[in-house]
mmJSON file of the N, C-alpha and C atoms, coordinates in Angstrom:
{"data_MODEL":{"atom_site":{
"group_PDB":["ATOM","ATOM","ATOM","ATOM","ATOM","ATOM","ATOM","ATOM","ATOM","ATOM","ATOM","ATOM","ATOM","ATOM","ATOM","ATOM","ATOM","ATOM","ATOM","ATOM","ATOM","ATOM","ATOM","ATOM","ATOM","ATOM","ATOM","ATOM","ATOM","ATOM","ATOM","ATOM","ATOM","ATOM","ATOM","ATOM","ATOM","ATOM","ATOM","ATOM","ATOM","ATOM","ATOM","ATOM","ATOM","ATOM","ATOM","ATOM","ATOM","ATOM","ATOM","ATOM","ATOM","ATOM","ATOM","ATOM","ATOM","ATOM","ATOM","ATOM","ATOM","ATOM","ATOM","ATOM","ATOM","ATOM","ATOM","ATOM","ATOM","ATOM","ATOM","ATOM","ATOM","ATOM","ATOM","ATOM","ATOM","ATOM","ATOM","ATOM","ATOM","ATOM","ATOM","ATOM","ATOM","ATOM","ATOM","ATOM","ATOM","ATOM","ATOM","ATOM","ATOM","ATOM","ATOM","ATOM","ATOM","ATOM","ATOM","ATOM","ATOM","ATOM","ATOM","ATOM","ATOM","ATOM","ATOM","ATOM","ATOM","ATOM","ATOM","ATOM","ATOM","ATOM","ATOM","ATOM","ATOM","ATOM","ATOM","ATOM","ATOM","ATOM","ATOM","ATOM","ATOM","ATOM","ATOM","ATOM","ATOM","ATOM","ATOM","ATOM","ATOM","ATOM","ATOM","ATOM","ATOM","ATOM","ATOM","ATOM","ATOM","ATOM","ATOM","ATOM","ATOM","ATOM","ATOM","ATOM","ATOM","ATOM","ATOM","ATOM","ATOM","ATOM","ATOM","ATOM","ATOM","ATOM","ATOM","ATOM","ATOM","ATOM","ATOM","ATOM","ATOM","ATOM","ATOM","ATOM","ATOM","ATOM","ATOM","ATOM","ATOM","ATOM","ATOM","ATOM","ATOM","ATOM","ATOM","ATOM","ATOM","ATOM","ATOM","ATOM","ATOM","ATOM","ATOM","ATOM","ATOM","ATOM","ATOM","ATOM","ATOM","ATOM","ATOM","ATOM","ATOM","ATOM","ATOM","ATOM","ATOM","ATOM","ATOM","ATOM","ATOM","ATOM","ATOM","ATOM","ATOM","ATOM","ATOM","ATOM","ATOM","ATOM","ATOM","ATOM","ATOM","ATOM","ATOM","ATOM","ATOM","ATOM","ATOM","ATOM","ATOM","ATOM","ATOM","ATOM","ATOM","ATOM","ATOM","ATOM","ATOM","ATOM","ATOM","ATOM","ATOM"],
"id":[1,2,3,4,5,6,7,8,9,10,11,12,13,14,15,16,17,18,19,20,21,22,23,24,25,26,27,28,29,30,31,32,33,34,35,36,37,38,39,40,41,42,43,44,45,46,47,48,49,50,51,52,53,54,55,56,57,58,59,60,61,62,63,64,65,66,67,68,69,70,71,72,73,74,75,76,77,78,79,80,81,82,83,84,85,86,87,88,89,90,91,92,93,94,95,96,97,98,99,100,101,102,103,104,105,106,107,108,109,110,111,112,113,114,115,116,117,118,119,120,121,122,123,124,125,126,127,128,129,130,131,132,133,134,135,136,137,138,139,140,141,142,143,144,145,146,147,148,149,150,151,152,153,154,155,156,157,158,159,160,161,162,163,164,165,166,167,168,169,170,171,172,173,174,175,176,177,178,179,180,181,182,183,184,185,186,187,188,189,190,191,192,193,194,195,196,197,198,199,200,201,202,203,204,205,206,207,208,209,210,211,212,213,214,215,216,217,218,219,220,221,222,223,224,225,226,227,228,229,230,231,232,233,234,235,236,237],
"type_symbol":["N","C","C","N","C","C","N","C","C","N","C","C","N","C","C","N","C","C","N","C","C","N","C","C","N","C","C","N","C","C","N","C","C","N","C","C","N","C","C","N","C","C","N","C","C","N","C","C","N","C","C","N","C","C","N","C","C","N","C","C","N","C","C","N","C","C","N","C","C","N","C","C","N","C","C","N","C","C","N","C","C","N","C","C","N","C","C","N","C","C","N","C","C","N","C","C","N","C","C","N","C","C","N","C","C","N","C","C","N","C","C","N","C","C","N","C","C","N","C","C","N","C","C","N","C","C","N","C","C","N","C","C","N","C","C","N","C","C","N","C","C","N","C","C","N","C","C","N","C","C","N","C","C","N","C","C","N","C","C","N","C","C","N","C","C","N","C","C","N","C","C","N","C","C","N","C","C","N","C","C","N","C","C","N","C","C","N","C","C","N","C","C","N","C","C","N","C","C","N","C","C","N","C","C","N","C","C","N","C","C","N","C","C","N","C","C","N","C","C","N","C","C","N","C","C","N","C","C","N","C","C","N","C","C","N","C","C"],
"label_atom_id":["N","CA","C","N","CA","C","N","CA","C","N","CA","C","N","CA","C","N","CA","C","N","CA","C","N","CA","C","N","CA","C","N","CA","C","N","CA","C","N","CA","C","N","CA","C","N","CA","C","N","CA","C","N","CA","C","N","CA","C","N","CA","C","N","CA","C","N","CA","C","N","CA","C","N","CA","C","N","CA","C","N","CA","C","N","CA","C","N","CA","C","N","CA","C","N","CA","C","N","CA","C","N","CA","C","N","CA","C","N","CA","C","N","CA","C","N","CA","C","N","CA","C","N","CA","C","N","CA","C","N","CA","C","N","CA","C","N","CA","C","N","CA","C","N","CA","C","N","CA","C","N","CA","C","N","CA","C","N","CA","C","N","CA","C","N","CA","C","N","CA","C","N","CA","C","N","CA","C","N","CA","C","N","CA","C","N","CA","C","N","CA","C","N","CA","C","N","CA","C","N","CA","C","N","CA","C","N","CA","C","N","CA","C","N","CA","C","N","CA","C","N","CA","C","N","CA","C","N","CA","C","N","CA","C","N","CA","C","N","CA","C","N","CA","C","N","CA","C","N","CA","C","N","CA","C","N","CA","C","N","CA","C","N","CA","C","N","CA","C","N","CA","C","N","CA","C"],
"label_alt_id":[null,null,null,null,null,null,null,null,null,null,null,null,null,null,null,null,null,null,null,null,null,null,null,null,null,null,null,null,null,null,null,null,null,null,null,null,null,null,null,null,null,null,null,null,null,null,null,null,null,null,null,null,null,null,null,null,null,null,null,null,null,null,null,null,null,null,null,null,null,null,null,null,null,null,null,null,null,null,null,null,null,null,null,null,null,null,null,null,null,null,null,null,null,null,null,null,null,null,null,null,null,null,null,null,null,null,null,null,null,null,null,null,null,null,null,null,null,null,null,null,null,null,null,null,null,null,null,null,null,null,null,null,null,null,null,null,null,null,null,null,null,null,null,null,null,null,null,null,null,null,null,null,null,null,null,null,null,null,null,null,null,null,null,null,null,null,null,null,null,null,null,null,null,null,null,null,null,null,null,null,null,null,null,null,null,null,null,null,null,null,null,null,null,null,null,null,null,null,null,null,null,null,null,null,null,null,null,null,null,null,null,null,null,null,null,null,null,null,null,null,null,null,null,null,null,null,null,null,null,null,null,null,null,null,null,null,null],
"label_comp_id":["MET","MET","MET","THR","THR","THR","THR","THR","THR","THR","THR","THR","THR","THR","THR","ARG","ARG","ARG","ALA","ALA","ALA","PRO","PRO","PRO","ARG","ARG","ARG","GLN","GLN","GLN","SER","SER","SER","PRO","PRO","PRO","VAL","VAL","VAL","GLU","GLU","GLU","PHE","PHE","PHE","SER","SER","SER","ARG","ARG","ARG","GLU","GLU","GLU","ALA","ALA","ALA","TRP","TRP","TRP","GLN","GLN","GLN","GLU","GLU","GLU","LEU","LEU","LEU","ARG","ARG","ARG","LYS","LYS","LYS","VAL","VAL","VAL","THR","THR","THR","TRP","TRP","TRP","PRO","PRO","PRO","SER","SER","SER","ARG","ARG","ARG","GLU","GLU","GLU","THR","THR","THR","VAL","VAL","VAL","LEU","LEU","LEU","ARG","ARG","ARG","LEU","LEU","LEU","THR","THR","THR","LEU","LEU","LEU","ILE","ILE","ILE","VAL","VAL","VAL","LEU","LEU","LEU","VAL","VAL","VAL","ILE","ILE","ILE","SER","SER","SER","ALA","ALA","ALA","LEU","LEU","LEU","ILE","ILE","ILE","ALA","ALA","ALA","VAL","VAL","VAL","TYR","TYR","TYR","ILE","ILE","ILE","PHE","PHE","PHE","ALA","ALA","ALA","PHE","PHE","PHE","ASP","ASP","ASP","ASN","ASN","ASN","VAL","VAL","VAL","PHE","PHE","PHE","THR","THR","THR","ILE","ILE","ILE","VAL","VAL","VAL","ILE","ILE","ILE","THR","THR","THR","ASN","ASN","ASN","GLY","GLY","GLY","ILE","ILE","ILE","VAL","VAL","VAL","GLY","GLY","GLY","GLY","GLY","GLY","PRO","PRO","PRO","THR","THR","THR","ALA","ALA","ALA","THR","THR","THR","PRO","PRO","PRO","VAL","VAL","VAL","PRO","PRO","PRO","THR","THR","THR","GLN","GLN","GLN"],
"label_asym_id":["A","A","A","A","A","A","A","A","A","A","A","A","A","A","A","A","A","A","A","A","A","A","A","A","A","A","A","A","A","A","A","A","A","A","A","A","A","A","A","A","A","A","A","A","A","A","A","A","A","A","A","A","A","A","A","A","A","A","A","A","A","A","A","A","A","A","A","A","A","A","A","A","A","A","A","A","A","A","A","A","A","A","A","A","A","A","A","A","A","A","A","A","A","A","A","A","A","A","A","A","A","A","A","A","A","A","A","A","A","A","A","A","A","A","A","A","A","A","A","A","A","A","A","A","A","A","A","A","A","A","A","A","A","A","A","A","A","A","A","A","A","A","A","A","A","A","A","A","A","A","A","A","A","A","A","A","A","A","A","A","A","A","A","A","A","A","A","A","A","A","A","A","A","A","A","A","A","A","A","A","A","A","A","A","A","A","A","A","A","A","A","A","A","A","A","A","A","A","A","A","A","A","A","A","A","A","A","A","A","A","A","A","A","A","A","A","A","A","A","A","A","A","A","A","A","A","A","A","A","A","A","A","A","A","A","A","A"],
"label_entity_id":["1","1","1","1","1","1","1","1","1","1","1","1","1","1","1","1","1","1","1","1","1","1","1","1","1","1","1","1","1","1","1","1","1","1","1","1","1","1","1","1","1","1","1","1","1","1","1","1","1","1","1","1","1","1","1","1","1","1","1","1","1","1","1","1","1","1","1","1","1","1","1","1","1","1","1","1","1","1","1","1","1","1","1","1","1","1","1","1","1","1","1","1","1","1","1","1","1","1","1","1","1","1","1","1","1","1","1","1","1","1","1","1","1","1","1","1","1","1","1","1","1","1","1","1","1","1","1","1","1","1","1","1","1","1","1","1","1","1","1","1","1","1","1","1","1","1","1","1","1","1","1","1","1","1","1","1","1","1","1","1","1","1","1","1","1","1","1","1","1","1","1","1","1","1","1","1","1","1","1","1","1","1","1","1","1","1","1","1","1","1","1","1","1","1","1","1","1","1","1","1","1","1","1","1","1","1","1","1","1","1","1","1","1","1","1","1","1","1","1","1","1","1","1","1","1","1","1","1","1","1","1","1","1","1","1","1","1"],
"label_seq_id":[1,1,1,2,2,2,3,3,3,4,4,4,5,5,5,6,6,6,7,7,7,8,8,8,9,9,9,10,10,10,11,11,11,12,12,12,13,13,13,14,14,14,15,15,15,16,16,16,17,17,17,18,18,18,19,19,19,20,20,20,21,21,21,22,22,22,23,23,23,24,24,24,25,25,25,26,26,26,27,27,27,28,28,28,29,29,29,30,30,30,31,31,31,32,32,32,33,33,33,34,34,34,35,35,35,36,36,36,37,37,37,38,38,38,39,39,39,40,40,40,41,41,41,42,42,42,43,43,43,44,44,44,45,45,45,46,46,46,47,47,47,48,48,48,49,49,49,50,50,50,51,51,51,52,52,52,53,53,53,54,54,54,55,55,55,56,56,56,57,57,57,58,58,58,59,59,59,60,60,60,61,61,61,62,62,62,63,63,63,64,64,64,65,65,65,66,66,66,67,67,67,68,68,68,69,69,69,70,70,70,71,71,71,72,72,72,73,73,73,74,74,74,75,75,75,76,76,76,77,77,77,78,78,78,79,79,79],
"pdbx_PDB_ins_code":[null,null,null,null,null,null,null,null,null,null,null,null,null,null,null,null,null,null,null,null,null,null,null,null,null,null,null,null,null,null,null,null,null,null,null,null,null,null,null,null,null,null,null,null,null,null,null,null,null,null,null,null,null,null,null,null,null,null,null,null,null,null,null,null,null,null,null,null,null,null,null,null,null,null,null,null,null,null,null,null,null,null,null,null,null,null,null,null,null,null,null,null,null,null,null,null,null,null,null,null,null,null,null,null,null,null,null,null,null,null,null,null,null,null,null,null,null,null,null,null,null,null,null,null,null,null,null,null,null,null,null,null,null,null,null,null,null,null,null,null,null,null,null,null,null,null,null,null,null,null,null,null,null,null,null,null,null,null,null,null,null,null,null,null,null,null,null,null,null,null,null,null,null,null,null,null,null,null,null,null,null,null,null,null,null,null,null,null,null,null,null,null,null,null,null,null,null,null,null,null,null,null,null,null,null,null,null,null,null,null,null,null,null,null,null,null,null,null,null,null,null,null,null,null,null,null,null,null,null,null,null,null,null,null,null,null,null],
"Cartn_x":[12.033,11.05,11.636,11.51,12.058,10.958,11.196,10.218,10.722,9.833,10.169,9.488,10.204,9.569,9.051,7.905,7.226,7.545,7.607,7.796,6.427,6.53,5.243,4.416,3.128,2.255,2.266,2.046,2.054,0.674,0.298,-1.017,-1.099,-2.309,-2.445,-1.933,-2.053,-1.551,-0.071,0.569,2.078,2.536,1.846,2.163,2.062,0.983,0.739,1.827,2.234,3.235,4.556,4.906,6.205,6.147,5.031,4.871,5.059,4.398,4.522,5.964,6.684,8.074,8.919,8.652,9.363,9.082,7.815,7.383,8.118,8.398,9.143,10.547,11.139,12.526,12.596,11.478,11.5,11.848,12.648,12.986,11.977,11.047,9.999,10.479,10.057,10.489,9.812,10.395,9.824,8.658,7.846,6.69,7.074,8.171,8.617,9.064,9.695,10.133,8.938,7.953,6.722,6.033,5.877,5.227,5.993,7.332,8.183,8.118,8.172,8.103,6.716,5.691,4.31,4.179,4.712,4.644,5.377,6.575,7.306,6.517,5.833,5.038,3.905,3.204,2.082,2.507,3.627,4.152,4.573,5.292,5.665,4.453,3.479,2.246,1.528,1.433,0.784,1.564,2.866,3.675,3.487,3.44,3.222,1.757,0.793,-0.562,-0.657,0.047,0.053,0.788,1.827,2.571,1.674,0.977,0.089,-1.047,-1.639,-2.731,-2.28,-1.116,-0.603,-0.291,0.35,0.717,-0.567,-1.6,-2.788,-3.49,-3.504,-4.164,-3.405,-2.068,-1.271,-1.551,-1.532,-1.707,-3.103,-4.123,-5.498,-5.597,-4.942,-4.909,-4.187,-3.092,-2.311,-3.147,-3.742,-4.528,-5.744,-6.489,-7.728,-7.473,-6.524,-6.295,-5.3,-4.301,-3.279,-3.586,-4.067,-4.291,-5.685,-6.659,-8.087,-8.578,-8.111,-8.7,-9.662,-9.629,-10.499,-11.98,-12.775,-14.206,-14.693,-15.516,-16.058,-17.362,-17.558,-18.784,-19.881,-21.063,-22.113,-22.819,-23.209,-23.8,-25.184,-25.478,-26.737,-27.797,-28.867,-29.875,-30.555,-30.744,-31.415,-32.781,-33.644,-35.015,-35.3],
"Cartn_y":[-10.46,-9.621,-8.177,-7.556,-6.242,-5.189,-4.178,-3.087,-1.885,-1.339,-0.135,1.057,2.189,3.391,4.192,4.741,5.54,7.026,7.717,9.196,9.804,10.819,11.513,11.891,11.753,12.182,13.635,14.116,15.538,15.865,17.112,17.545,17.531,17.439,17.508,18.806,19.863,21.19,21.15,20.618,20.545,19.614,18.5,17.581,18.285,18.992,19.713,20.742,21.435,22.49,21.83,20.738,20.063,19.459,18.91,18.334,19.445,20.569,21.692,22.161,22.256,22.627,21.64,20.348,19.394,19.521,19.753,19.927,21.103,22.12,23.259,22.956,21.857,21.454,20.627,20.145,19.258,20.039,19.463,19.996,19.476,20.287,19.814,19.869,18.916,18.883,20.02,20.424,21.515,20.973,21.825,21.456,20.632,21.006,20.276,18.864,18.721,17.386,16.506,17.029,16.258,15.856,16.762,16.412,15.398,15.563,14.593,13.221,13.095,11.813,11.211,12.018,11.497,10.946,11.585,11.136,9.775,9.692,8.439,7.275,7.524,6.504,6.074,7.051,6.713,5.933,6.311,5.565,4.159,3.957,2.599,1.789,2.388,1.664,1.208,2.05,1.708,0.591,0.626,-0.404,-1.74,-1.724,-2.988,-3.47,-2.614,-3.041,-3.692,-3.097,-3.673,-5.055,-5.144,-6.389,-7.52,-7.224,-8.152,-8.556,-7.539,-7.85,-8.721,-8.432,-9.281,-10.692,-10.82,-12.148,-12.927,-12.303,-12.922,-13.399,-12.649,-13.119,-14.224,-14.192,-15.27,-16.537,-16.387,-17.577,-18.174,-17.273,-17.776,-18.549,-18.039,-18.648,-20.009,-20.044,-21.325,-22.315,-21.934,-22.889,-23.326,-22.377,-22.723,-23.609,-23.228,-23.962,-25.075,-24.902,-25.906,-27.102,-26.741,-27.807,-28.289,-27.425,-27.833,-28.147,-27.528,-27.707,-26.559,-26.092,-24.973,-25.319,-24.325,-24.606,-25.151,-26.128,-26.717,-26.054,-25.871,-25.236,-26.199,-25.853,-26.756,-26.638,-27.748,-27.597,-26.934,-26.209,-25.516,-26.528,-26.572,-27.594,-27.225,-28.254,-28.038,-28.682,-28.11,-28.661,-29.378],
"Cartn_z":[40.12,39.445,39.392,38.186,38.021,38.117,38.872,38.909,38.156,37.433,36.652,37.309,37.235,37.82,36.606,36.778,35.74,35.964,34.813,34.899,35.368,36.128,36.574,35.364,35.509,34.39,34.199,32.926,32.63,32.157,32.214,31.856,30.31,29.74,28.343,27.735,28.417,27.957,27.863,28.888,28.854,27.775,27.541,26.477,25.122,24.905,23.664,23.405,24.424,24.339,23.933,24.53,24.214,22.825,22.476,21.071,20.027,20.301,19.336,19.227,20.33,20.339,19.519,19.622,18.852,17.361,17.015,15.604,14.973,15.728,15.228,14.826,15.456,15.141,13.821,13.303,12.173,10.915,10.052,8.74,7.769,7.373,6.458,5.053,4.183,2.815,2.034,0.948,0.13,-0.686,-1.186,-1.961,-3.187,-3.826,-5.012,-4.691,-3.509,-3.066,-2.794,-2.139,-1.854,-3.171,-4.095,-5.352,-6.121,-6.199,-6.905,-6.28,-4.972,-4.327,-4.501,-4.425,-4.574,-6.003,-6.979,-8.432,-8.507,-7.881,-7.902,-7.268,-6.18,-5.511,-6.442,-7.032,-7.909,-9.102,-9.741,-10.886,-10.518,-9.467,-9.044,-8.662,-8.002,-7.703,-8.95,-9.963,-11.175,-11.862,-11.9,-12.52,-11.829,-10.56,-9.79,-10.069,-10.224,-10.494,-11.874,-12.858,-14.198,-14.2,-13.431,-13.368,-12.752,-11.673,-11.022,-11.937,-12.606,-13.549,-14.643,-15.224,-16.331,-15.824,-14.707,-14.193,-13.843,-13.304,-12.932,-14.184,-15.287,-16.473,-17.15,-17.156,-17.719,-16.864,-15.582,-14.7,-14.897,-15.058,-15.369,-16.693,-17.745,-18.972,-18.932,-18.291,-18.134,-17.395,-16.275,-15.508,-16.273,-16.874,-17.568,-18.764,-19.61,-20.858,-20.693,-19.897,-19.797,-18.831,-17.669,-16.676,-16.659,-16.563,-16.452,-17.823,-18.863,-20.177,-20.433,-21.603,-22.011,-21.835,-21.721,-21.678,-23.025,-22.944,-24.197,-24.529,-25.819,-26.294,-26.322,-25.855,-25.927,-27.341,-27.888,-29.232,-29.186,-30.233,-30.346,-30.724,-29.919,-30.314,-31.681,-32.424,-33.752,-33.662,-34.519,-34.51,-35.733],
"occupancy":[1.0,1.0,1.0,1.0,1.0,1.0,1.0,1.0,1.0,1.0,1.0,1.0,1.0,1.0,1.0,1.0,1.0,1.0,1.0,1.0,1.0,1.0,1.0,1.0,1.0,1.0,1.0,1.0,1.0,1.0,1.0,1.0,1.0,1.0,1.0,1.0,1.0,1.0,1.0,1.0,1.0,1.0,1.0,1.0,1.0,1.0,1.0,1.0,1.0,1.0,1.0,1.0,1.0,1.0,1.0,1.0,1.0,1.0,1.0,1.0,1.0,1.0,1.0,1.0,1.0,1.0,1.0,1.0,1.0,1.0,1.0,1.0,1.0,1.0,1.0,1.0,1.0,1.0,1.0,1.0,1.0,1.0,1.0,1.0,1.0,1.0,1.0,1.0,1.0,1.0,1.0,1.0,1.0,1.0,1.0,1.0,1.0,1.0,1.0,1.0,1.0,1.0,1.0,1.0,1.0,1.0,1.0,1.0,1.0,1.0,1.0,1.0,1.0,1.0,1.0,1.0,1.0,1.0,1.0,1.0,1.0,1.0,1.0,1.0,1.0,1.0,1.0,1.0,1.0,1.0,1.0,1.0,1.0,1.0,1.0,1.0,1.0,1.0,1.0,1.0,1.0,1.0,1.0,1.0,1.0,1.0,1.0,1.0,1.0,1.0,1.0,1.0,1.0,1.0,1.0,1.0,1.0,1.0,1.0,1.0,1.0,1.0,1.0,1.0,1.0,1.0,1.0,1.0,1.0,1.0,1.0,1.0,1.0,1.0,1.0,1.0,1.0,1.0,1.0,1.0,1.0,1.0,1.0,1.0,1.0,1.0,1.0,1.0,1.0,1.0,1.0,1.0,1.0,1.0,1.0,1.0,1.0,1.0,1.0,1.0,1.0,1.0,1.0,1.0,1.0,1.0,1.0,1.0,1.0,1.0,1.0,1.0,1.0,1.0,1.0,1.0,1.0,1.0,1.0,1.0,1.0,1.0,1.0,1.0,1.0,1.0,1.0,1.0,1.0,1.0,1.0,1.0,1.0,1.0,1.0,1.0,1.0],
"B_iso_or_equiv":[0.0,0.0,0.0,0.0,0.0,0.0,0.0,0.0,0.0,0.0,0.0,0.0,0.0,0.0,0.0,0.0,0.0,0.0,0.0,0.0,0.0,0.0,0.0,0.0,0.0,0.0,0.0,0.0,0.0,0.0,0.0,0.0,0.0,0.0,0.0,0.0,0.0,0.0,0.0,0.0,0.0,0.0,0.0,0.0,0.0,0.0,0.0,0.0,0.0,0.0,0.0,0.0,0.0,0.0,0.0,0.0,0.0,0.0,0.0,0.0,0.0,0.0,0.0,0.0,0.0,0.0,0.0,0.0,0.0,0.0,0.0,0.0,0.0,0.0,0.0,0.0,0.0,0.0,0.0,0.0,0.0,0.0,0.0,0.0,0.0,0.0,0.0,0.0,0.0,0.0,0.0,0.0,0.0,0.0,0.0,0.0,0.0,0.0,0.0,0.0,0.0,0.0,0.0,0.0,0.0,0.0,0.0,0.0,0.0,0.0,0.0,0.0,0.0,0.0,0.0,0.0,0.0,0.0,0.0,0.0,0.0,0.0,0.0,0.0,0.0,0.0,0.0,0.0,0.0,0.0,0.0,0.0,0.0,0.0,0.0,0.0,0.0,0.0,0.0,0.0,0.0,0.0,0.0,0.0,0.0,0.0,0.0,0.0,0.0,0.0,0.0,0.0,0.0,0.0,0.0,0.0,0.0,0.0,0.0,0.0,0.0,0.0,0.0,0.0,0.0,0.0,0.0,0.0,0.0,0.0,0.0,0.0,0.0,0.0,0.0,0.0,0.0,0.0,0.0,0.0,0.0,0.0,0.0,0.0,0.0,0.0,0.0,0.0,0.0,0.0,0.0,0.0,0.0,0.0,0.0,0.0,0.0,0.0,0.0,0.0,0.0,0.0,0.0,0.0,0.0,0.0,0.0,0.0,0.0,0.0,0.0,0.0,0.0,0.0,0.0,0.0,0.0,0.0,0.0,0.0,0.0,0.0,0.0,0.0,0.0,0.0,0.0,0.0,0.0,0.0,0.0,0.0,0.0,0.0,0.0,0.0,0.0],
"pdbx_formal_charge":[null,null,null,null,null,null,null,null,null,null,null,null,null,null,null,null,null,null,null,null,null,null,null,null,null,null,null,null,null,null,null,null,null,null,null,null,null,null,null,null,null,null,null,null,null,null,null,null,null,null,null,null,null,null,null,null,null,null,null,null,null,null,null,null,null,null,null,null,null,null,null,null,null,null,null,null,null,null,null,null,null,null,null,null,null,null,null,null,null,null,null,null,null,null,null,null,null,null,null,null,null,null,null,null,null,null,null,null,null,null,null,null,null,null,null,null,null,null,null,null,null,null,null,null,null,null,null,null,null,null,null,null,null,null,null,null,null,null,null,null,null,null,null,null,null,null,null,null,null,null,null,null,null,null,null,null,null,null,null,null,null,null,null,null,null,null,null,null,null,null,null,null,null,null,null,null,null,null,null,null,null,null,null,null,null,null,null,null,null,null,null,null,null,null,null,null,null,null,null,null,null,null,null,null,null,null,null,null,null,null,null,null,null,null,null,null,null,null,null,null,null,null,null,null,null,null,null,null,null,null,null,null,null,null,null,null,null],
"auth_seq_id":[1,1,1,2,2,2,3,3,3,4,4,4,5,5,5,6,6,6,7,7,7,8,8,8,9,9,9,10,10,10,11,11,11,12,12,12,13,13,13,14,14,14,15,15,15,16,16,16,17,17,17,18,18,18,19,19,19,20,20,20,21,21,21,22,22,22,23,23,23,24,24,24,25,25,25,26,26,26,27,27,27,28,28,28,29,29,29,30,30,30,31,31,31,32,32,32,33,33,33,34,34,34,35,35,35,36,36,36,37,37,37,38,38,38,39,39,39,40,40,40,41,41,41,42,42,42,43,43,43,44,44,44,45,45,45,46,46,46,47,47,47,48,48,48,49,49,49,50,50,50,51,51,51,52,52,52,53,53,53,54,54,54,55,55,55,56,56,56,57,57,57,58,58,58,59,59,59,60,60,60,61,61,61,62,62,62,63,63,63,64,64,64,65,65,65,66,66,66,67,67,67,68,68,68,69,69,69,70,70,70,71,71,71,72,72,72,73,73,73,74,74,74,75,75,75,76,76,76,77,77,77,78,78,78,79,79,79],
"auth_comp_id":["MET","MET","MET","THR","THR","THR","THR","THR","THR","THR","THR","THR","THR","THR","THR","ARG","ARG","ARG","ALA","ALA","ALA","PRO","PRO","PRO","ARG","ARG","ARG","GLN","GLN","GLN","SER","SER","SER","PRO","PRO","PRO","VAL","VAL","VAL","GLU","GLU","GLU","PHE","PHE","PHE","SER","SER","SER","ARG","ARG","ARG","GLU","GLU","GLU","ALA","ALA","ALA","TRP","TRP","TRP","GLN","GLN","GLN","GLU","GLU","GLU","LEU","LEU","LEU","ARG","ARG","ARG","LYS","LYS","LYS","VAL","VAL","VAL","THR","THR","THR","TRP","TRP","TRP","PRO","PRO","PRO","SER","SER","SER","ARG","ARG","ARG","GLU","GLU","GLU","THR","THR","THR","VAL","VAL","VAL","LEU","LEU","LEU","ARG","ARG","ARG","LEU","LEU","LEU","THR","THR","THR","LEU","LEU","LEU","ILE","ILE","ILE","VAL","VAL","VAL","LEU","LEU","LEU","VAL","VAL","VAL","ILE","ILE","ILE","SER","SER","SER","ALA","ALA","ALA","LEU","LEU","LEU","ILE","ILE","ILE","ALA","ALA","ALA","VAL","VAL","VAL","TYR","TYR","TYR","ILE","ILE","ILE","PHE","PHE","PHE","ALA","ALA","ALA","PHE","PHE","PHE","ASP","ASP","ASP","ASN","ASN","ASN","VAL","VAL","VAL","PHE","PHE","PHE","THR","THR","THR","ILE","ILE","ILE","VAL","VAL","VAL","ILE","ILE","ILE","THR","THR","THR","ASN","ASN","ASN","GLY","GLY","GLY","ILE","ILE","ILE","VAL","VAL","VAL","GLY","GLY","GLY","GLY","GLY","GLY","PRO","PRO","PRO","THR","THR","THR","ALA","ALA","ALA","THR","THR","THR","PRO","PRO","PRO","VAL","VAL","VAL","PRO","PRO","PRO","THR","THR","THR","GLN","GLN","GLN"],
"auth_asym_id":["A","A","A","A","A","A","A","A","A","A","A","A","A","A","A","A","A","A","A","A","A","A","A","A","A","A","A","A","A","A","A","A","A","A","A","A","A","A","A","A","A","A","A","A","A","A","A","A","A","A","A","A","A","A","A","A","A","A","A","A","A","A","A","A","A","A","A","A","A","A","A","A","A","A","A","A","A","A","A","A","A","A","A","A","A","A","A","A","A","A","A","A","A","A","A","A","A","A","A","A","A","A","A","A","A","A","A","A","A","A","A","A","A","A","A","A","A","A","A","A","A","A","A","A","A","A","A","A","A","A","A","A","A","A","A","A","A","A","A","A","A","A","A","A","A","A","A","A","A","A","A","A","A","A","A","A","A","A","A","A","A","A","A","A","A","A","A","A","A","A","A","A","A","A","A","A","A","A","A","A","A","A","A","A","A","A","A","A","A","A","A","A","A","A","A","A","A","A","A","A","A","A","A","A","A","A","A","A","A","A","A","A","A","A","A","A","A","A","A","A","A","A","A","A","A","A","A","A","A","A","A","A","A","A","A","A","A"],
"auth_atom_id":["N","CA","C","N","CA","C","N","CA","C","N","CA","C","N","CA","C","N","CA","C","N","CA","C","N","CA","C","N","CA","C","N","CA","C","N","CA","C","N","CA","C","N","CA","C","N","CA","C","N","CA","C","N","CA","C","N","CA","C","N","CA","C","N","CA","C","N","CA","C","N","CA","C","N","CA","C","N","CA","C","N","CA","C","N","CA","C","N","CA","C","N","CA","C","N","CA","C","N","CA","C","N","CA","C","N","CA","C","N","CA","C","N","CA","C","N","CA","C","N","CA","C","N","CA","C","N","CA","C","N","CA","C","N","CA","C","N","CA","C","N","CA","C","N","CA","C","N","CA","C","N","CA","C","N","CA","C","N","CA","C","N","CA","C","N","CA","C","N","CA","C","N","CA","C","N","CA","C","N","CA","C","N","CA","C","N","CA","C","N","CA","C","N","CA","C","N","CA","C","N","CA","C","N","CA","C","N","CA","C","N","CA","C","N","CA","C","N","CA","C","N","CA","C","N","CA","C","N","CA","C","N","CA","C","N","CA","C","N","CA","C","N","CA","C","N","CA","C","N","CA","C","N","CA","C","N","CA","C","N","CA","C","N","CA","C","N","CA","C","N","CA","C","N","CA","C"],
"pdbx_PDB_model_num":[1,1,1,1,1,1,1,1,1,1,1,1,1,1,1,1,1,1,1,1,1,1,1,1,1,1,1,1,1,1,1,1,1,1,1,1,1,1,1,1,1,1,1,1,1,1,1,1,1,1,1,1,1,1,1,1,1,1,1,1,1,1,1,1,1,1,1,1,1,1,1,1,1,1,1,1,1,1,1,1,1,1,1,1,1,1,1,1,1,1,1,1,1,1,1,1,1,1,1,1,1,1,1,1,1,1,1,1,1,1,1,1,1,1,1,1,1,1,1,1,1,1,1,1,1,1,1,1,1,1,1,1,1,1,1,1,1,1,1,1,1,1,1,1,1,1,1,1,1,1,1,1,1,1,1,1,1,1,1,1,1,1,1,1,1,1,1,1,1,1,1,1,1,1,1,1,1,1,1,1,1,1,1,1,1,1,1,1,1,1,1,1,1,1,1,1,1,1,1,1,1,1,1,1,1,1,1,1,1,1,1,1,1,1,1,1,1,1,1,1,1,1,1,1,1,1,1,1,1,1,1,1,1,1,1,1,1]
}}}
């Protein structure tokens, strides 16, 4: 059986201080980069949604008309 040693616990204040120091080291993207990448994600998401919508409709038509048979119209009762 292997025993692991834990690091001593630190206070929440110390943790927050160290986390803030690490966040200062991060190279944040520019506003233009964020906007450009967001636009790319939205466009790709829309294209995938259109693709899934089209494939679903084609699949529904094939299943409904090809395999199951189209819905039959009921005759209108005459008097």
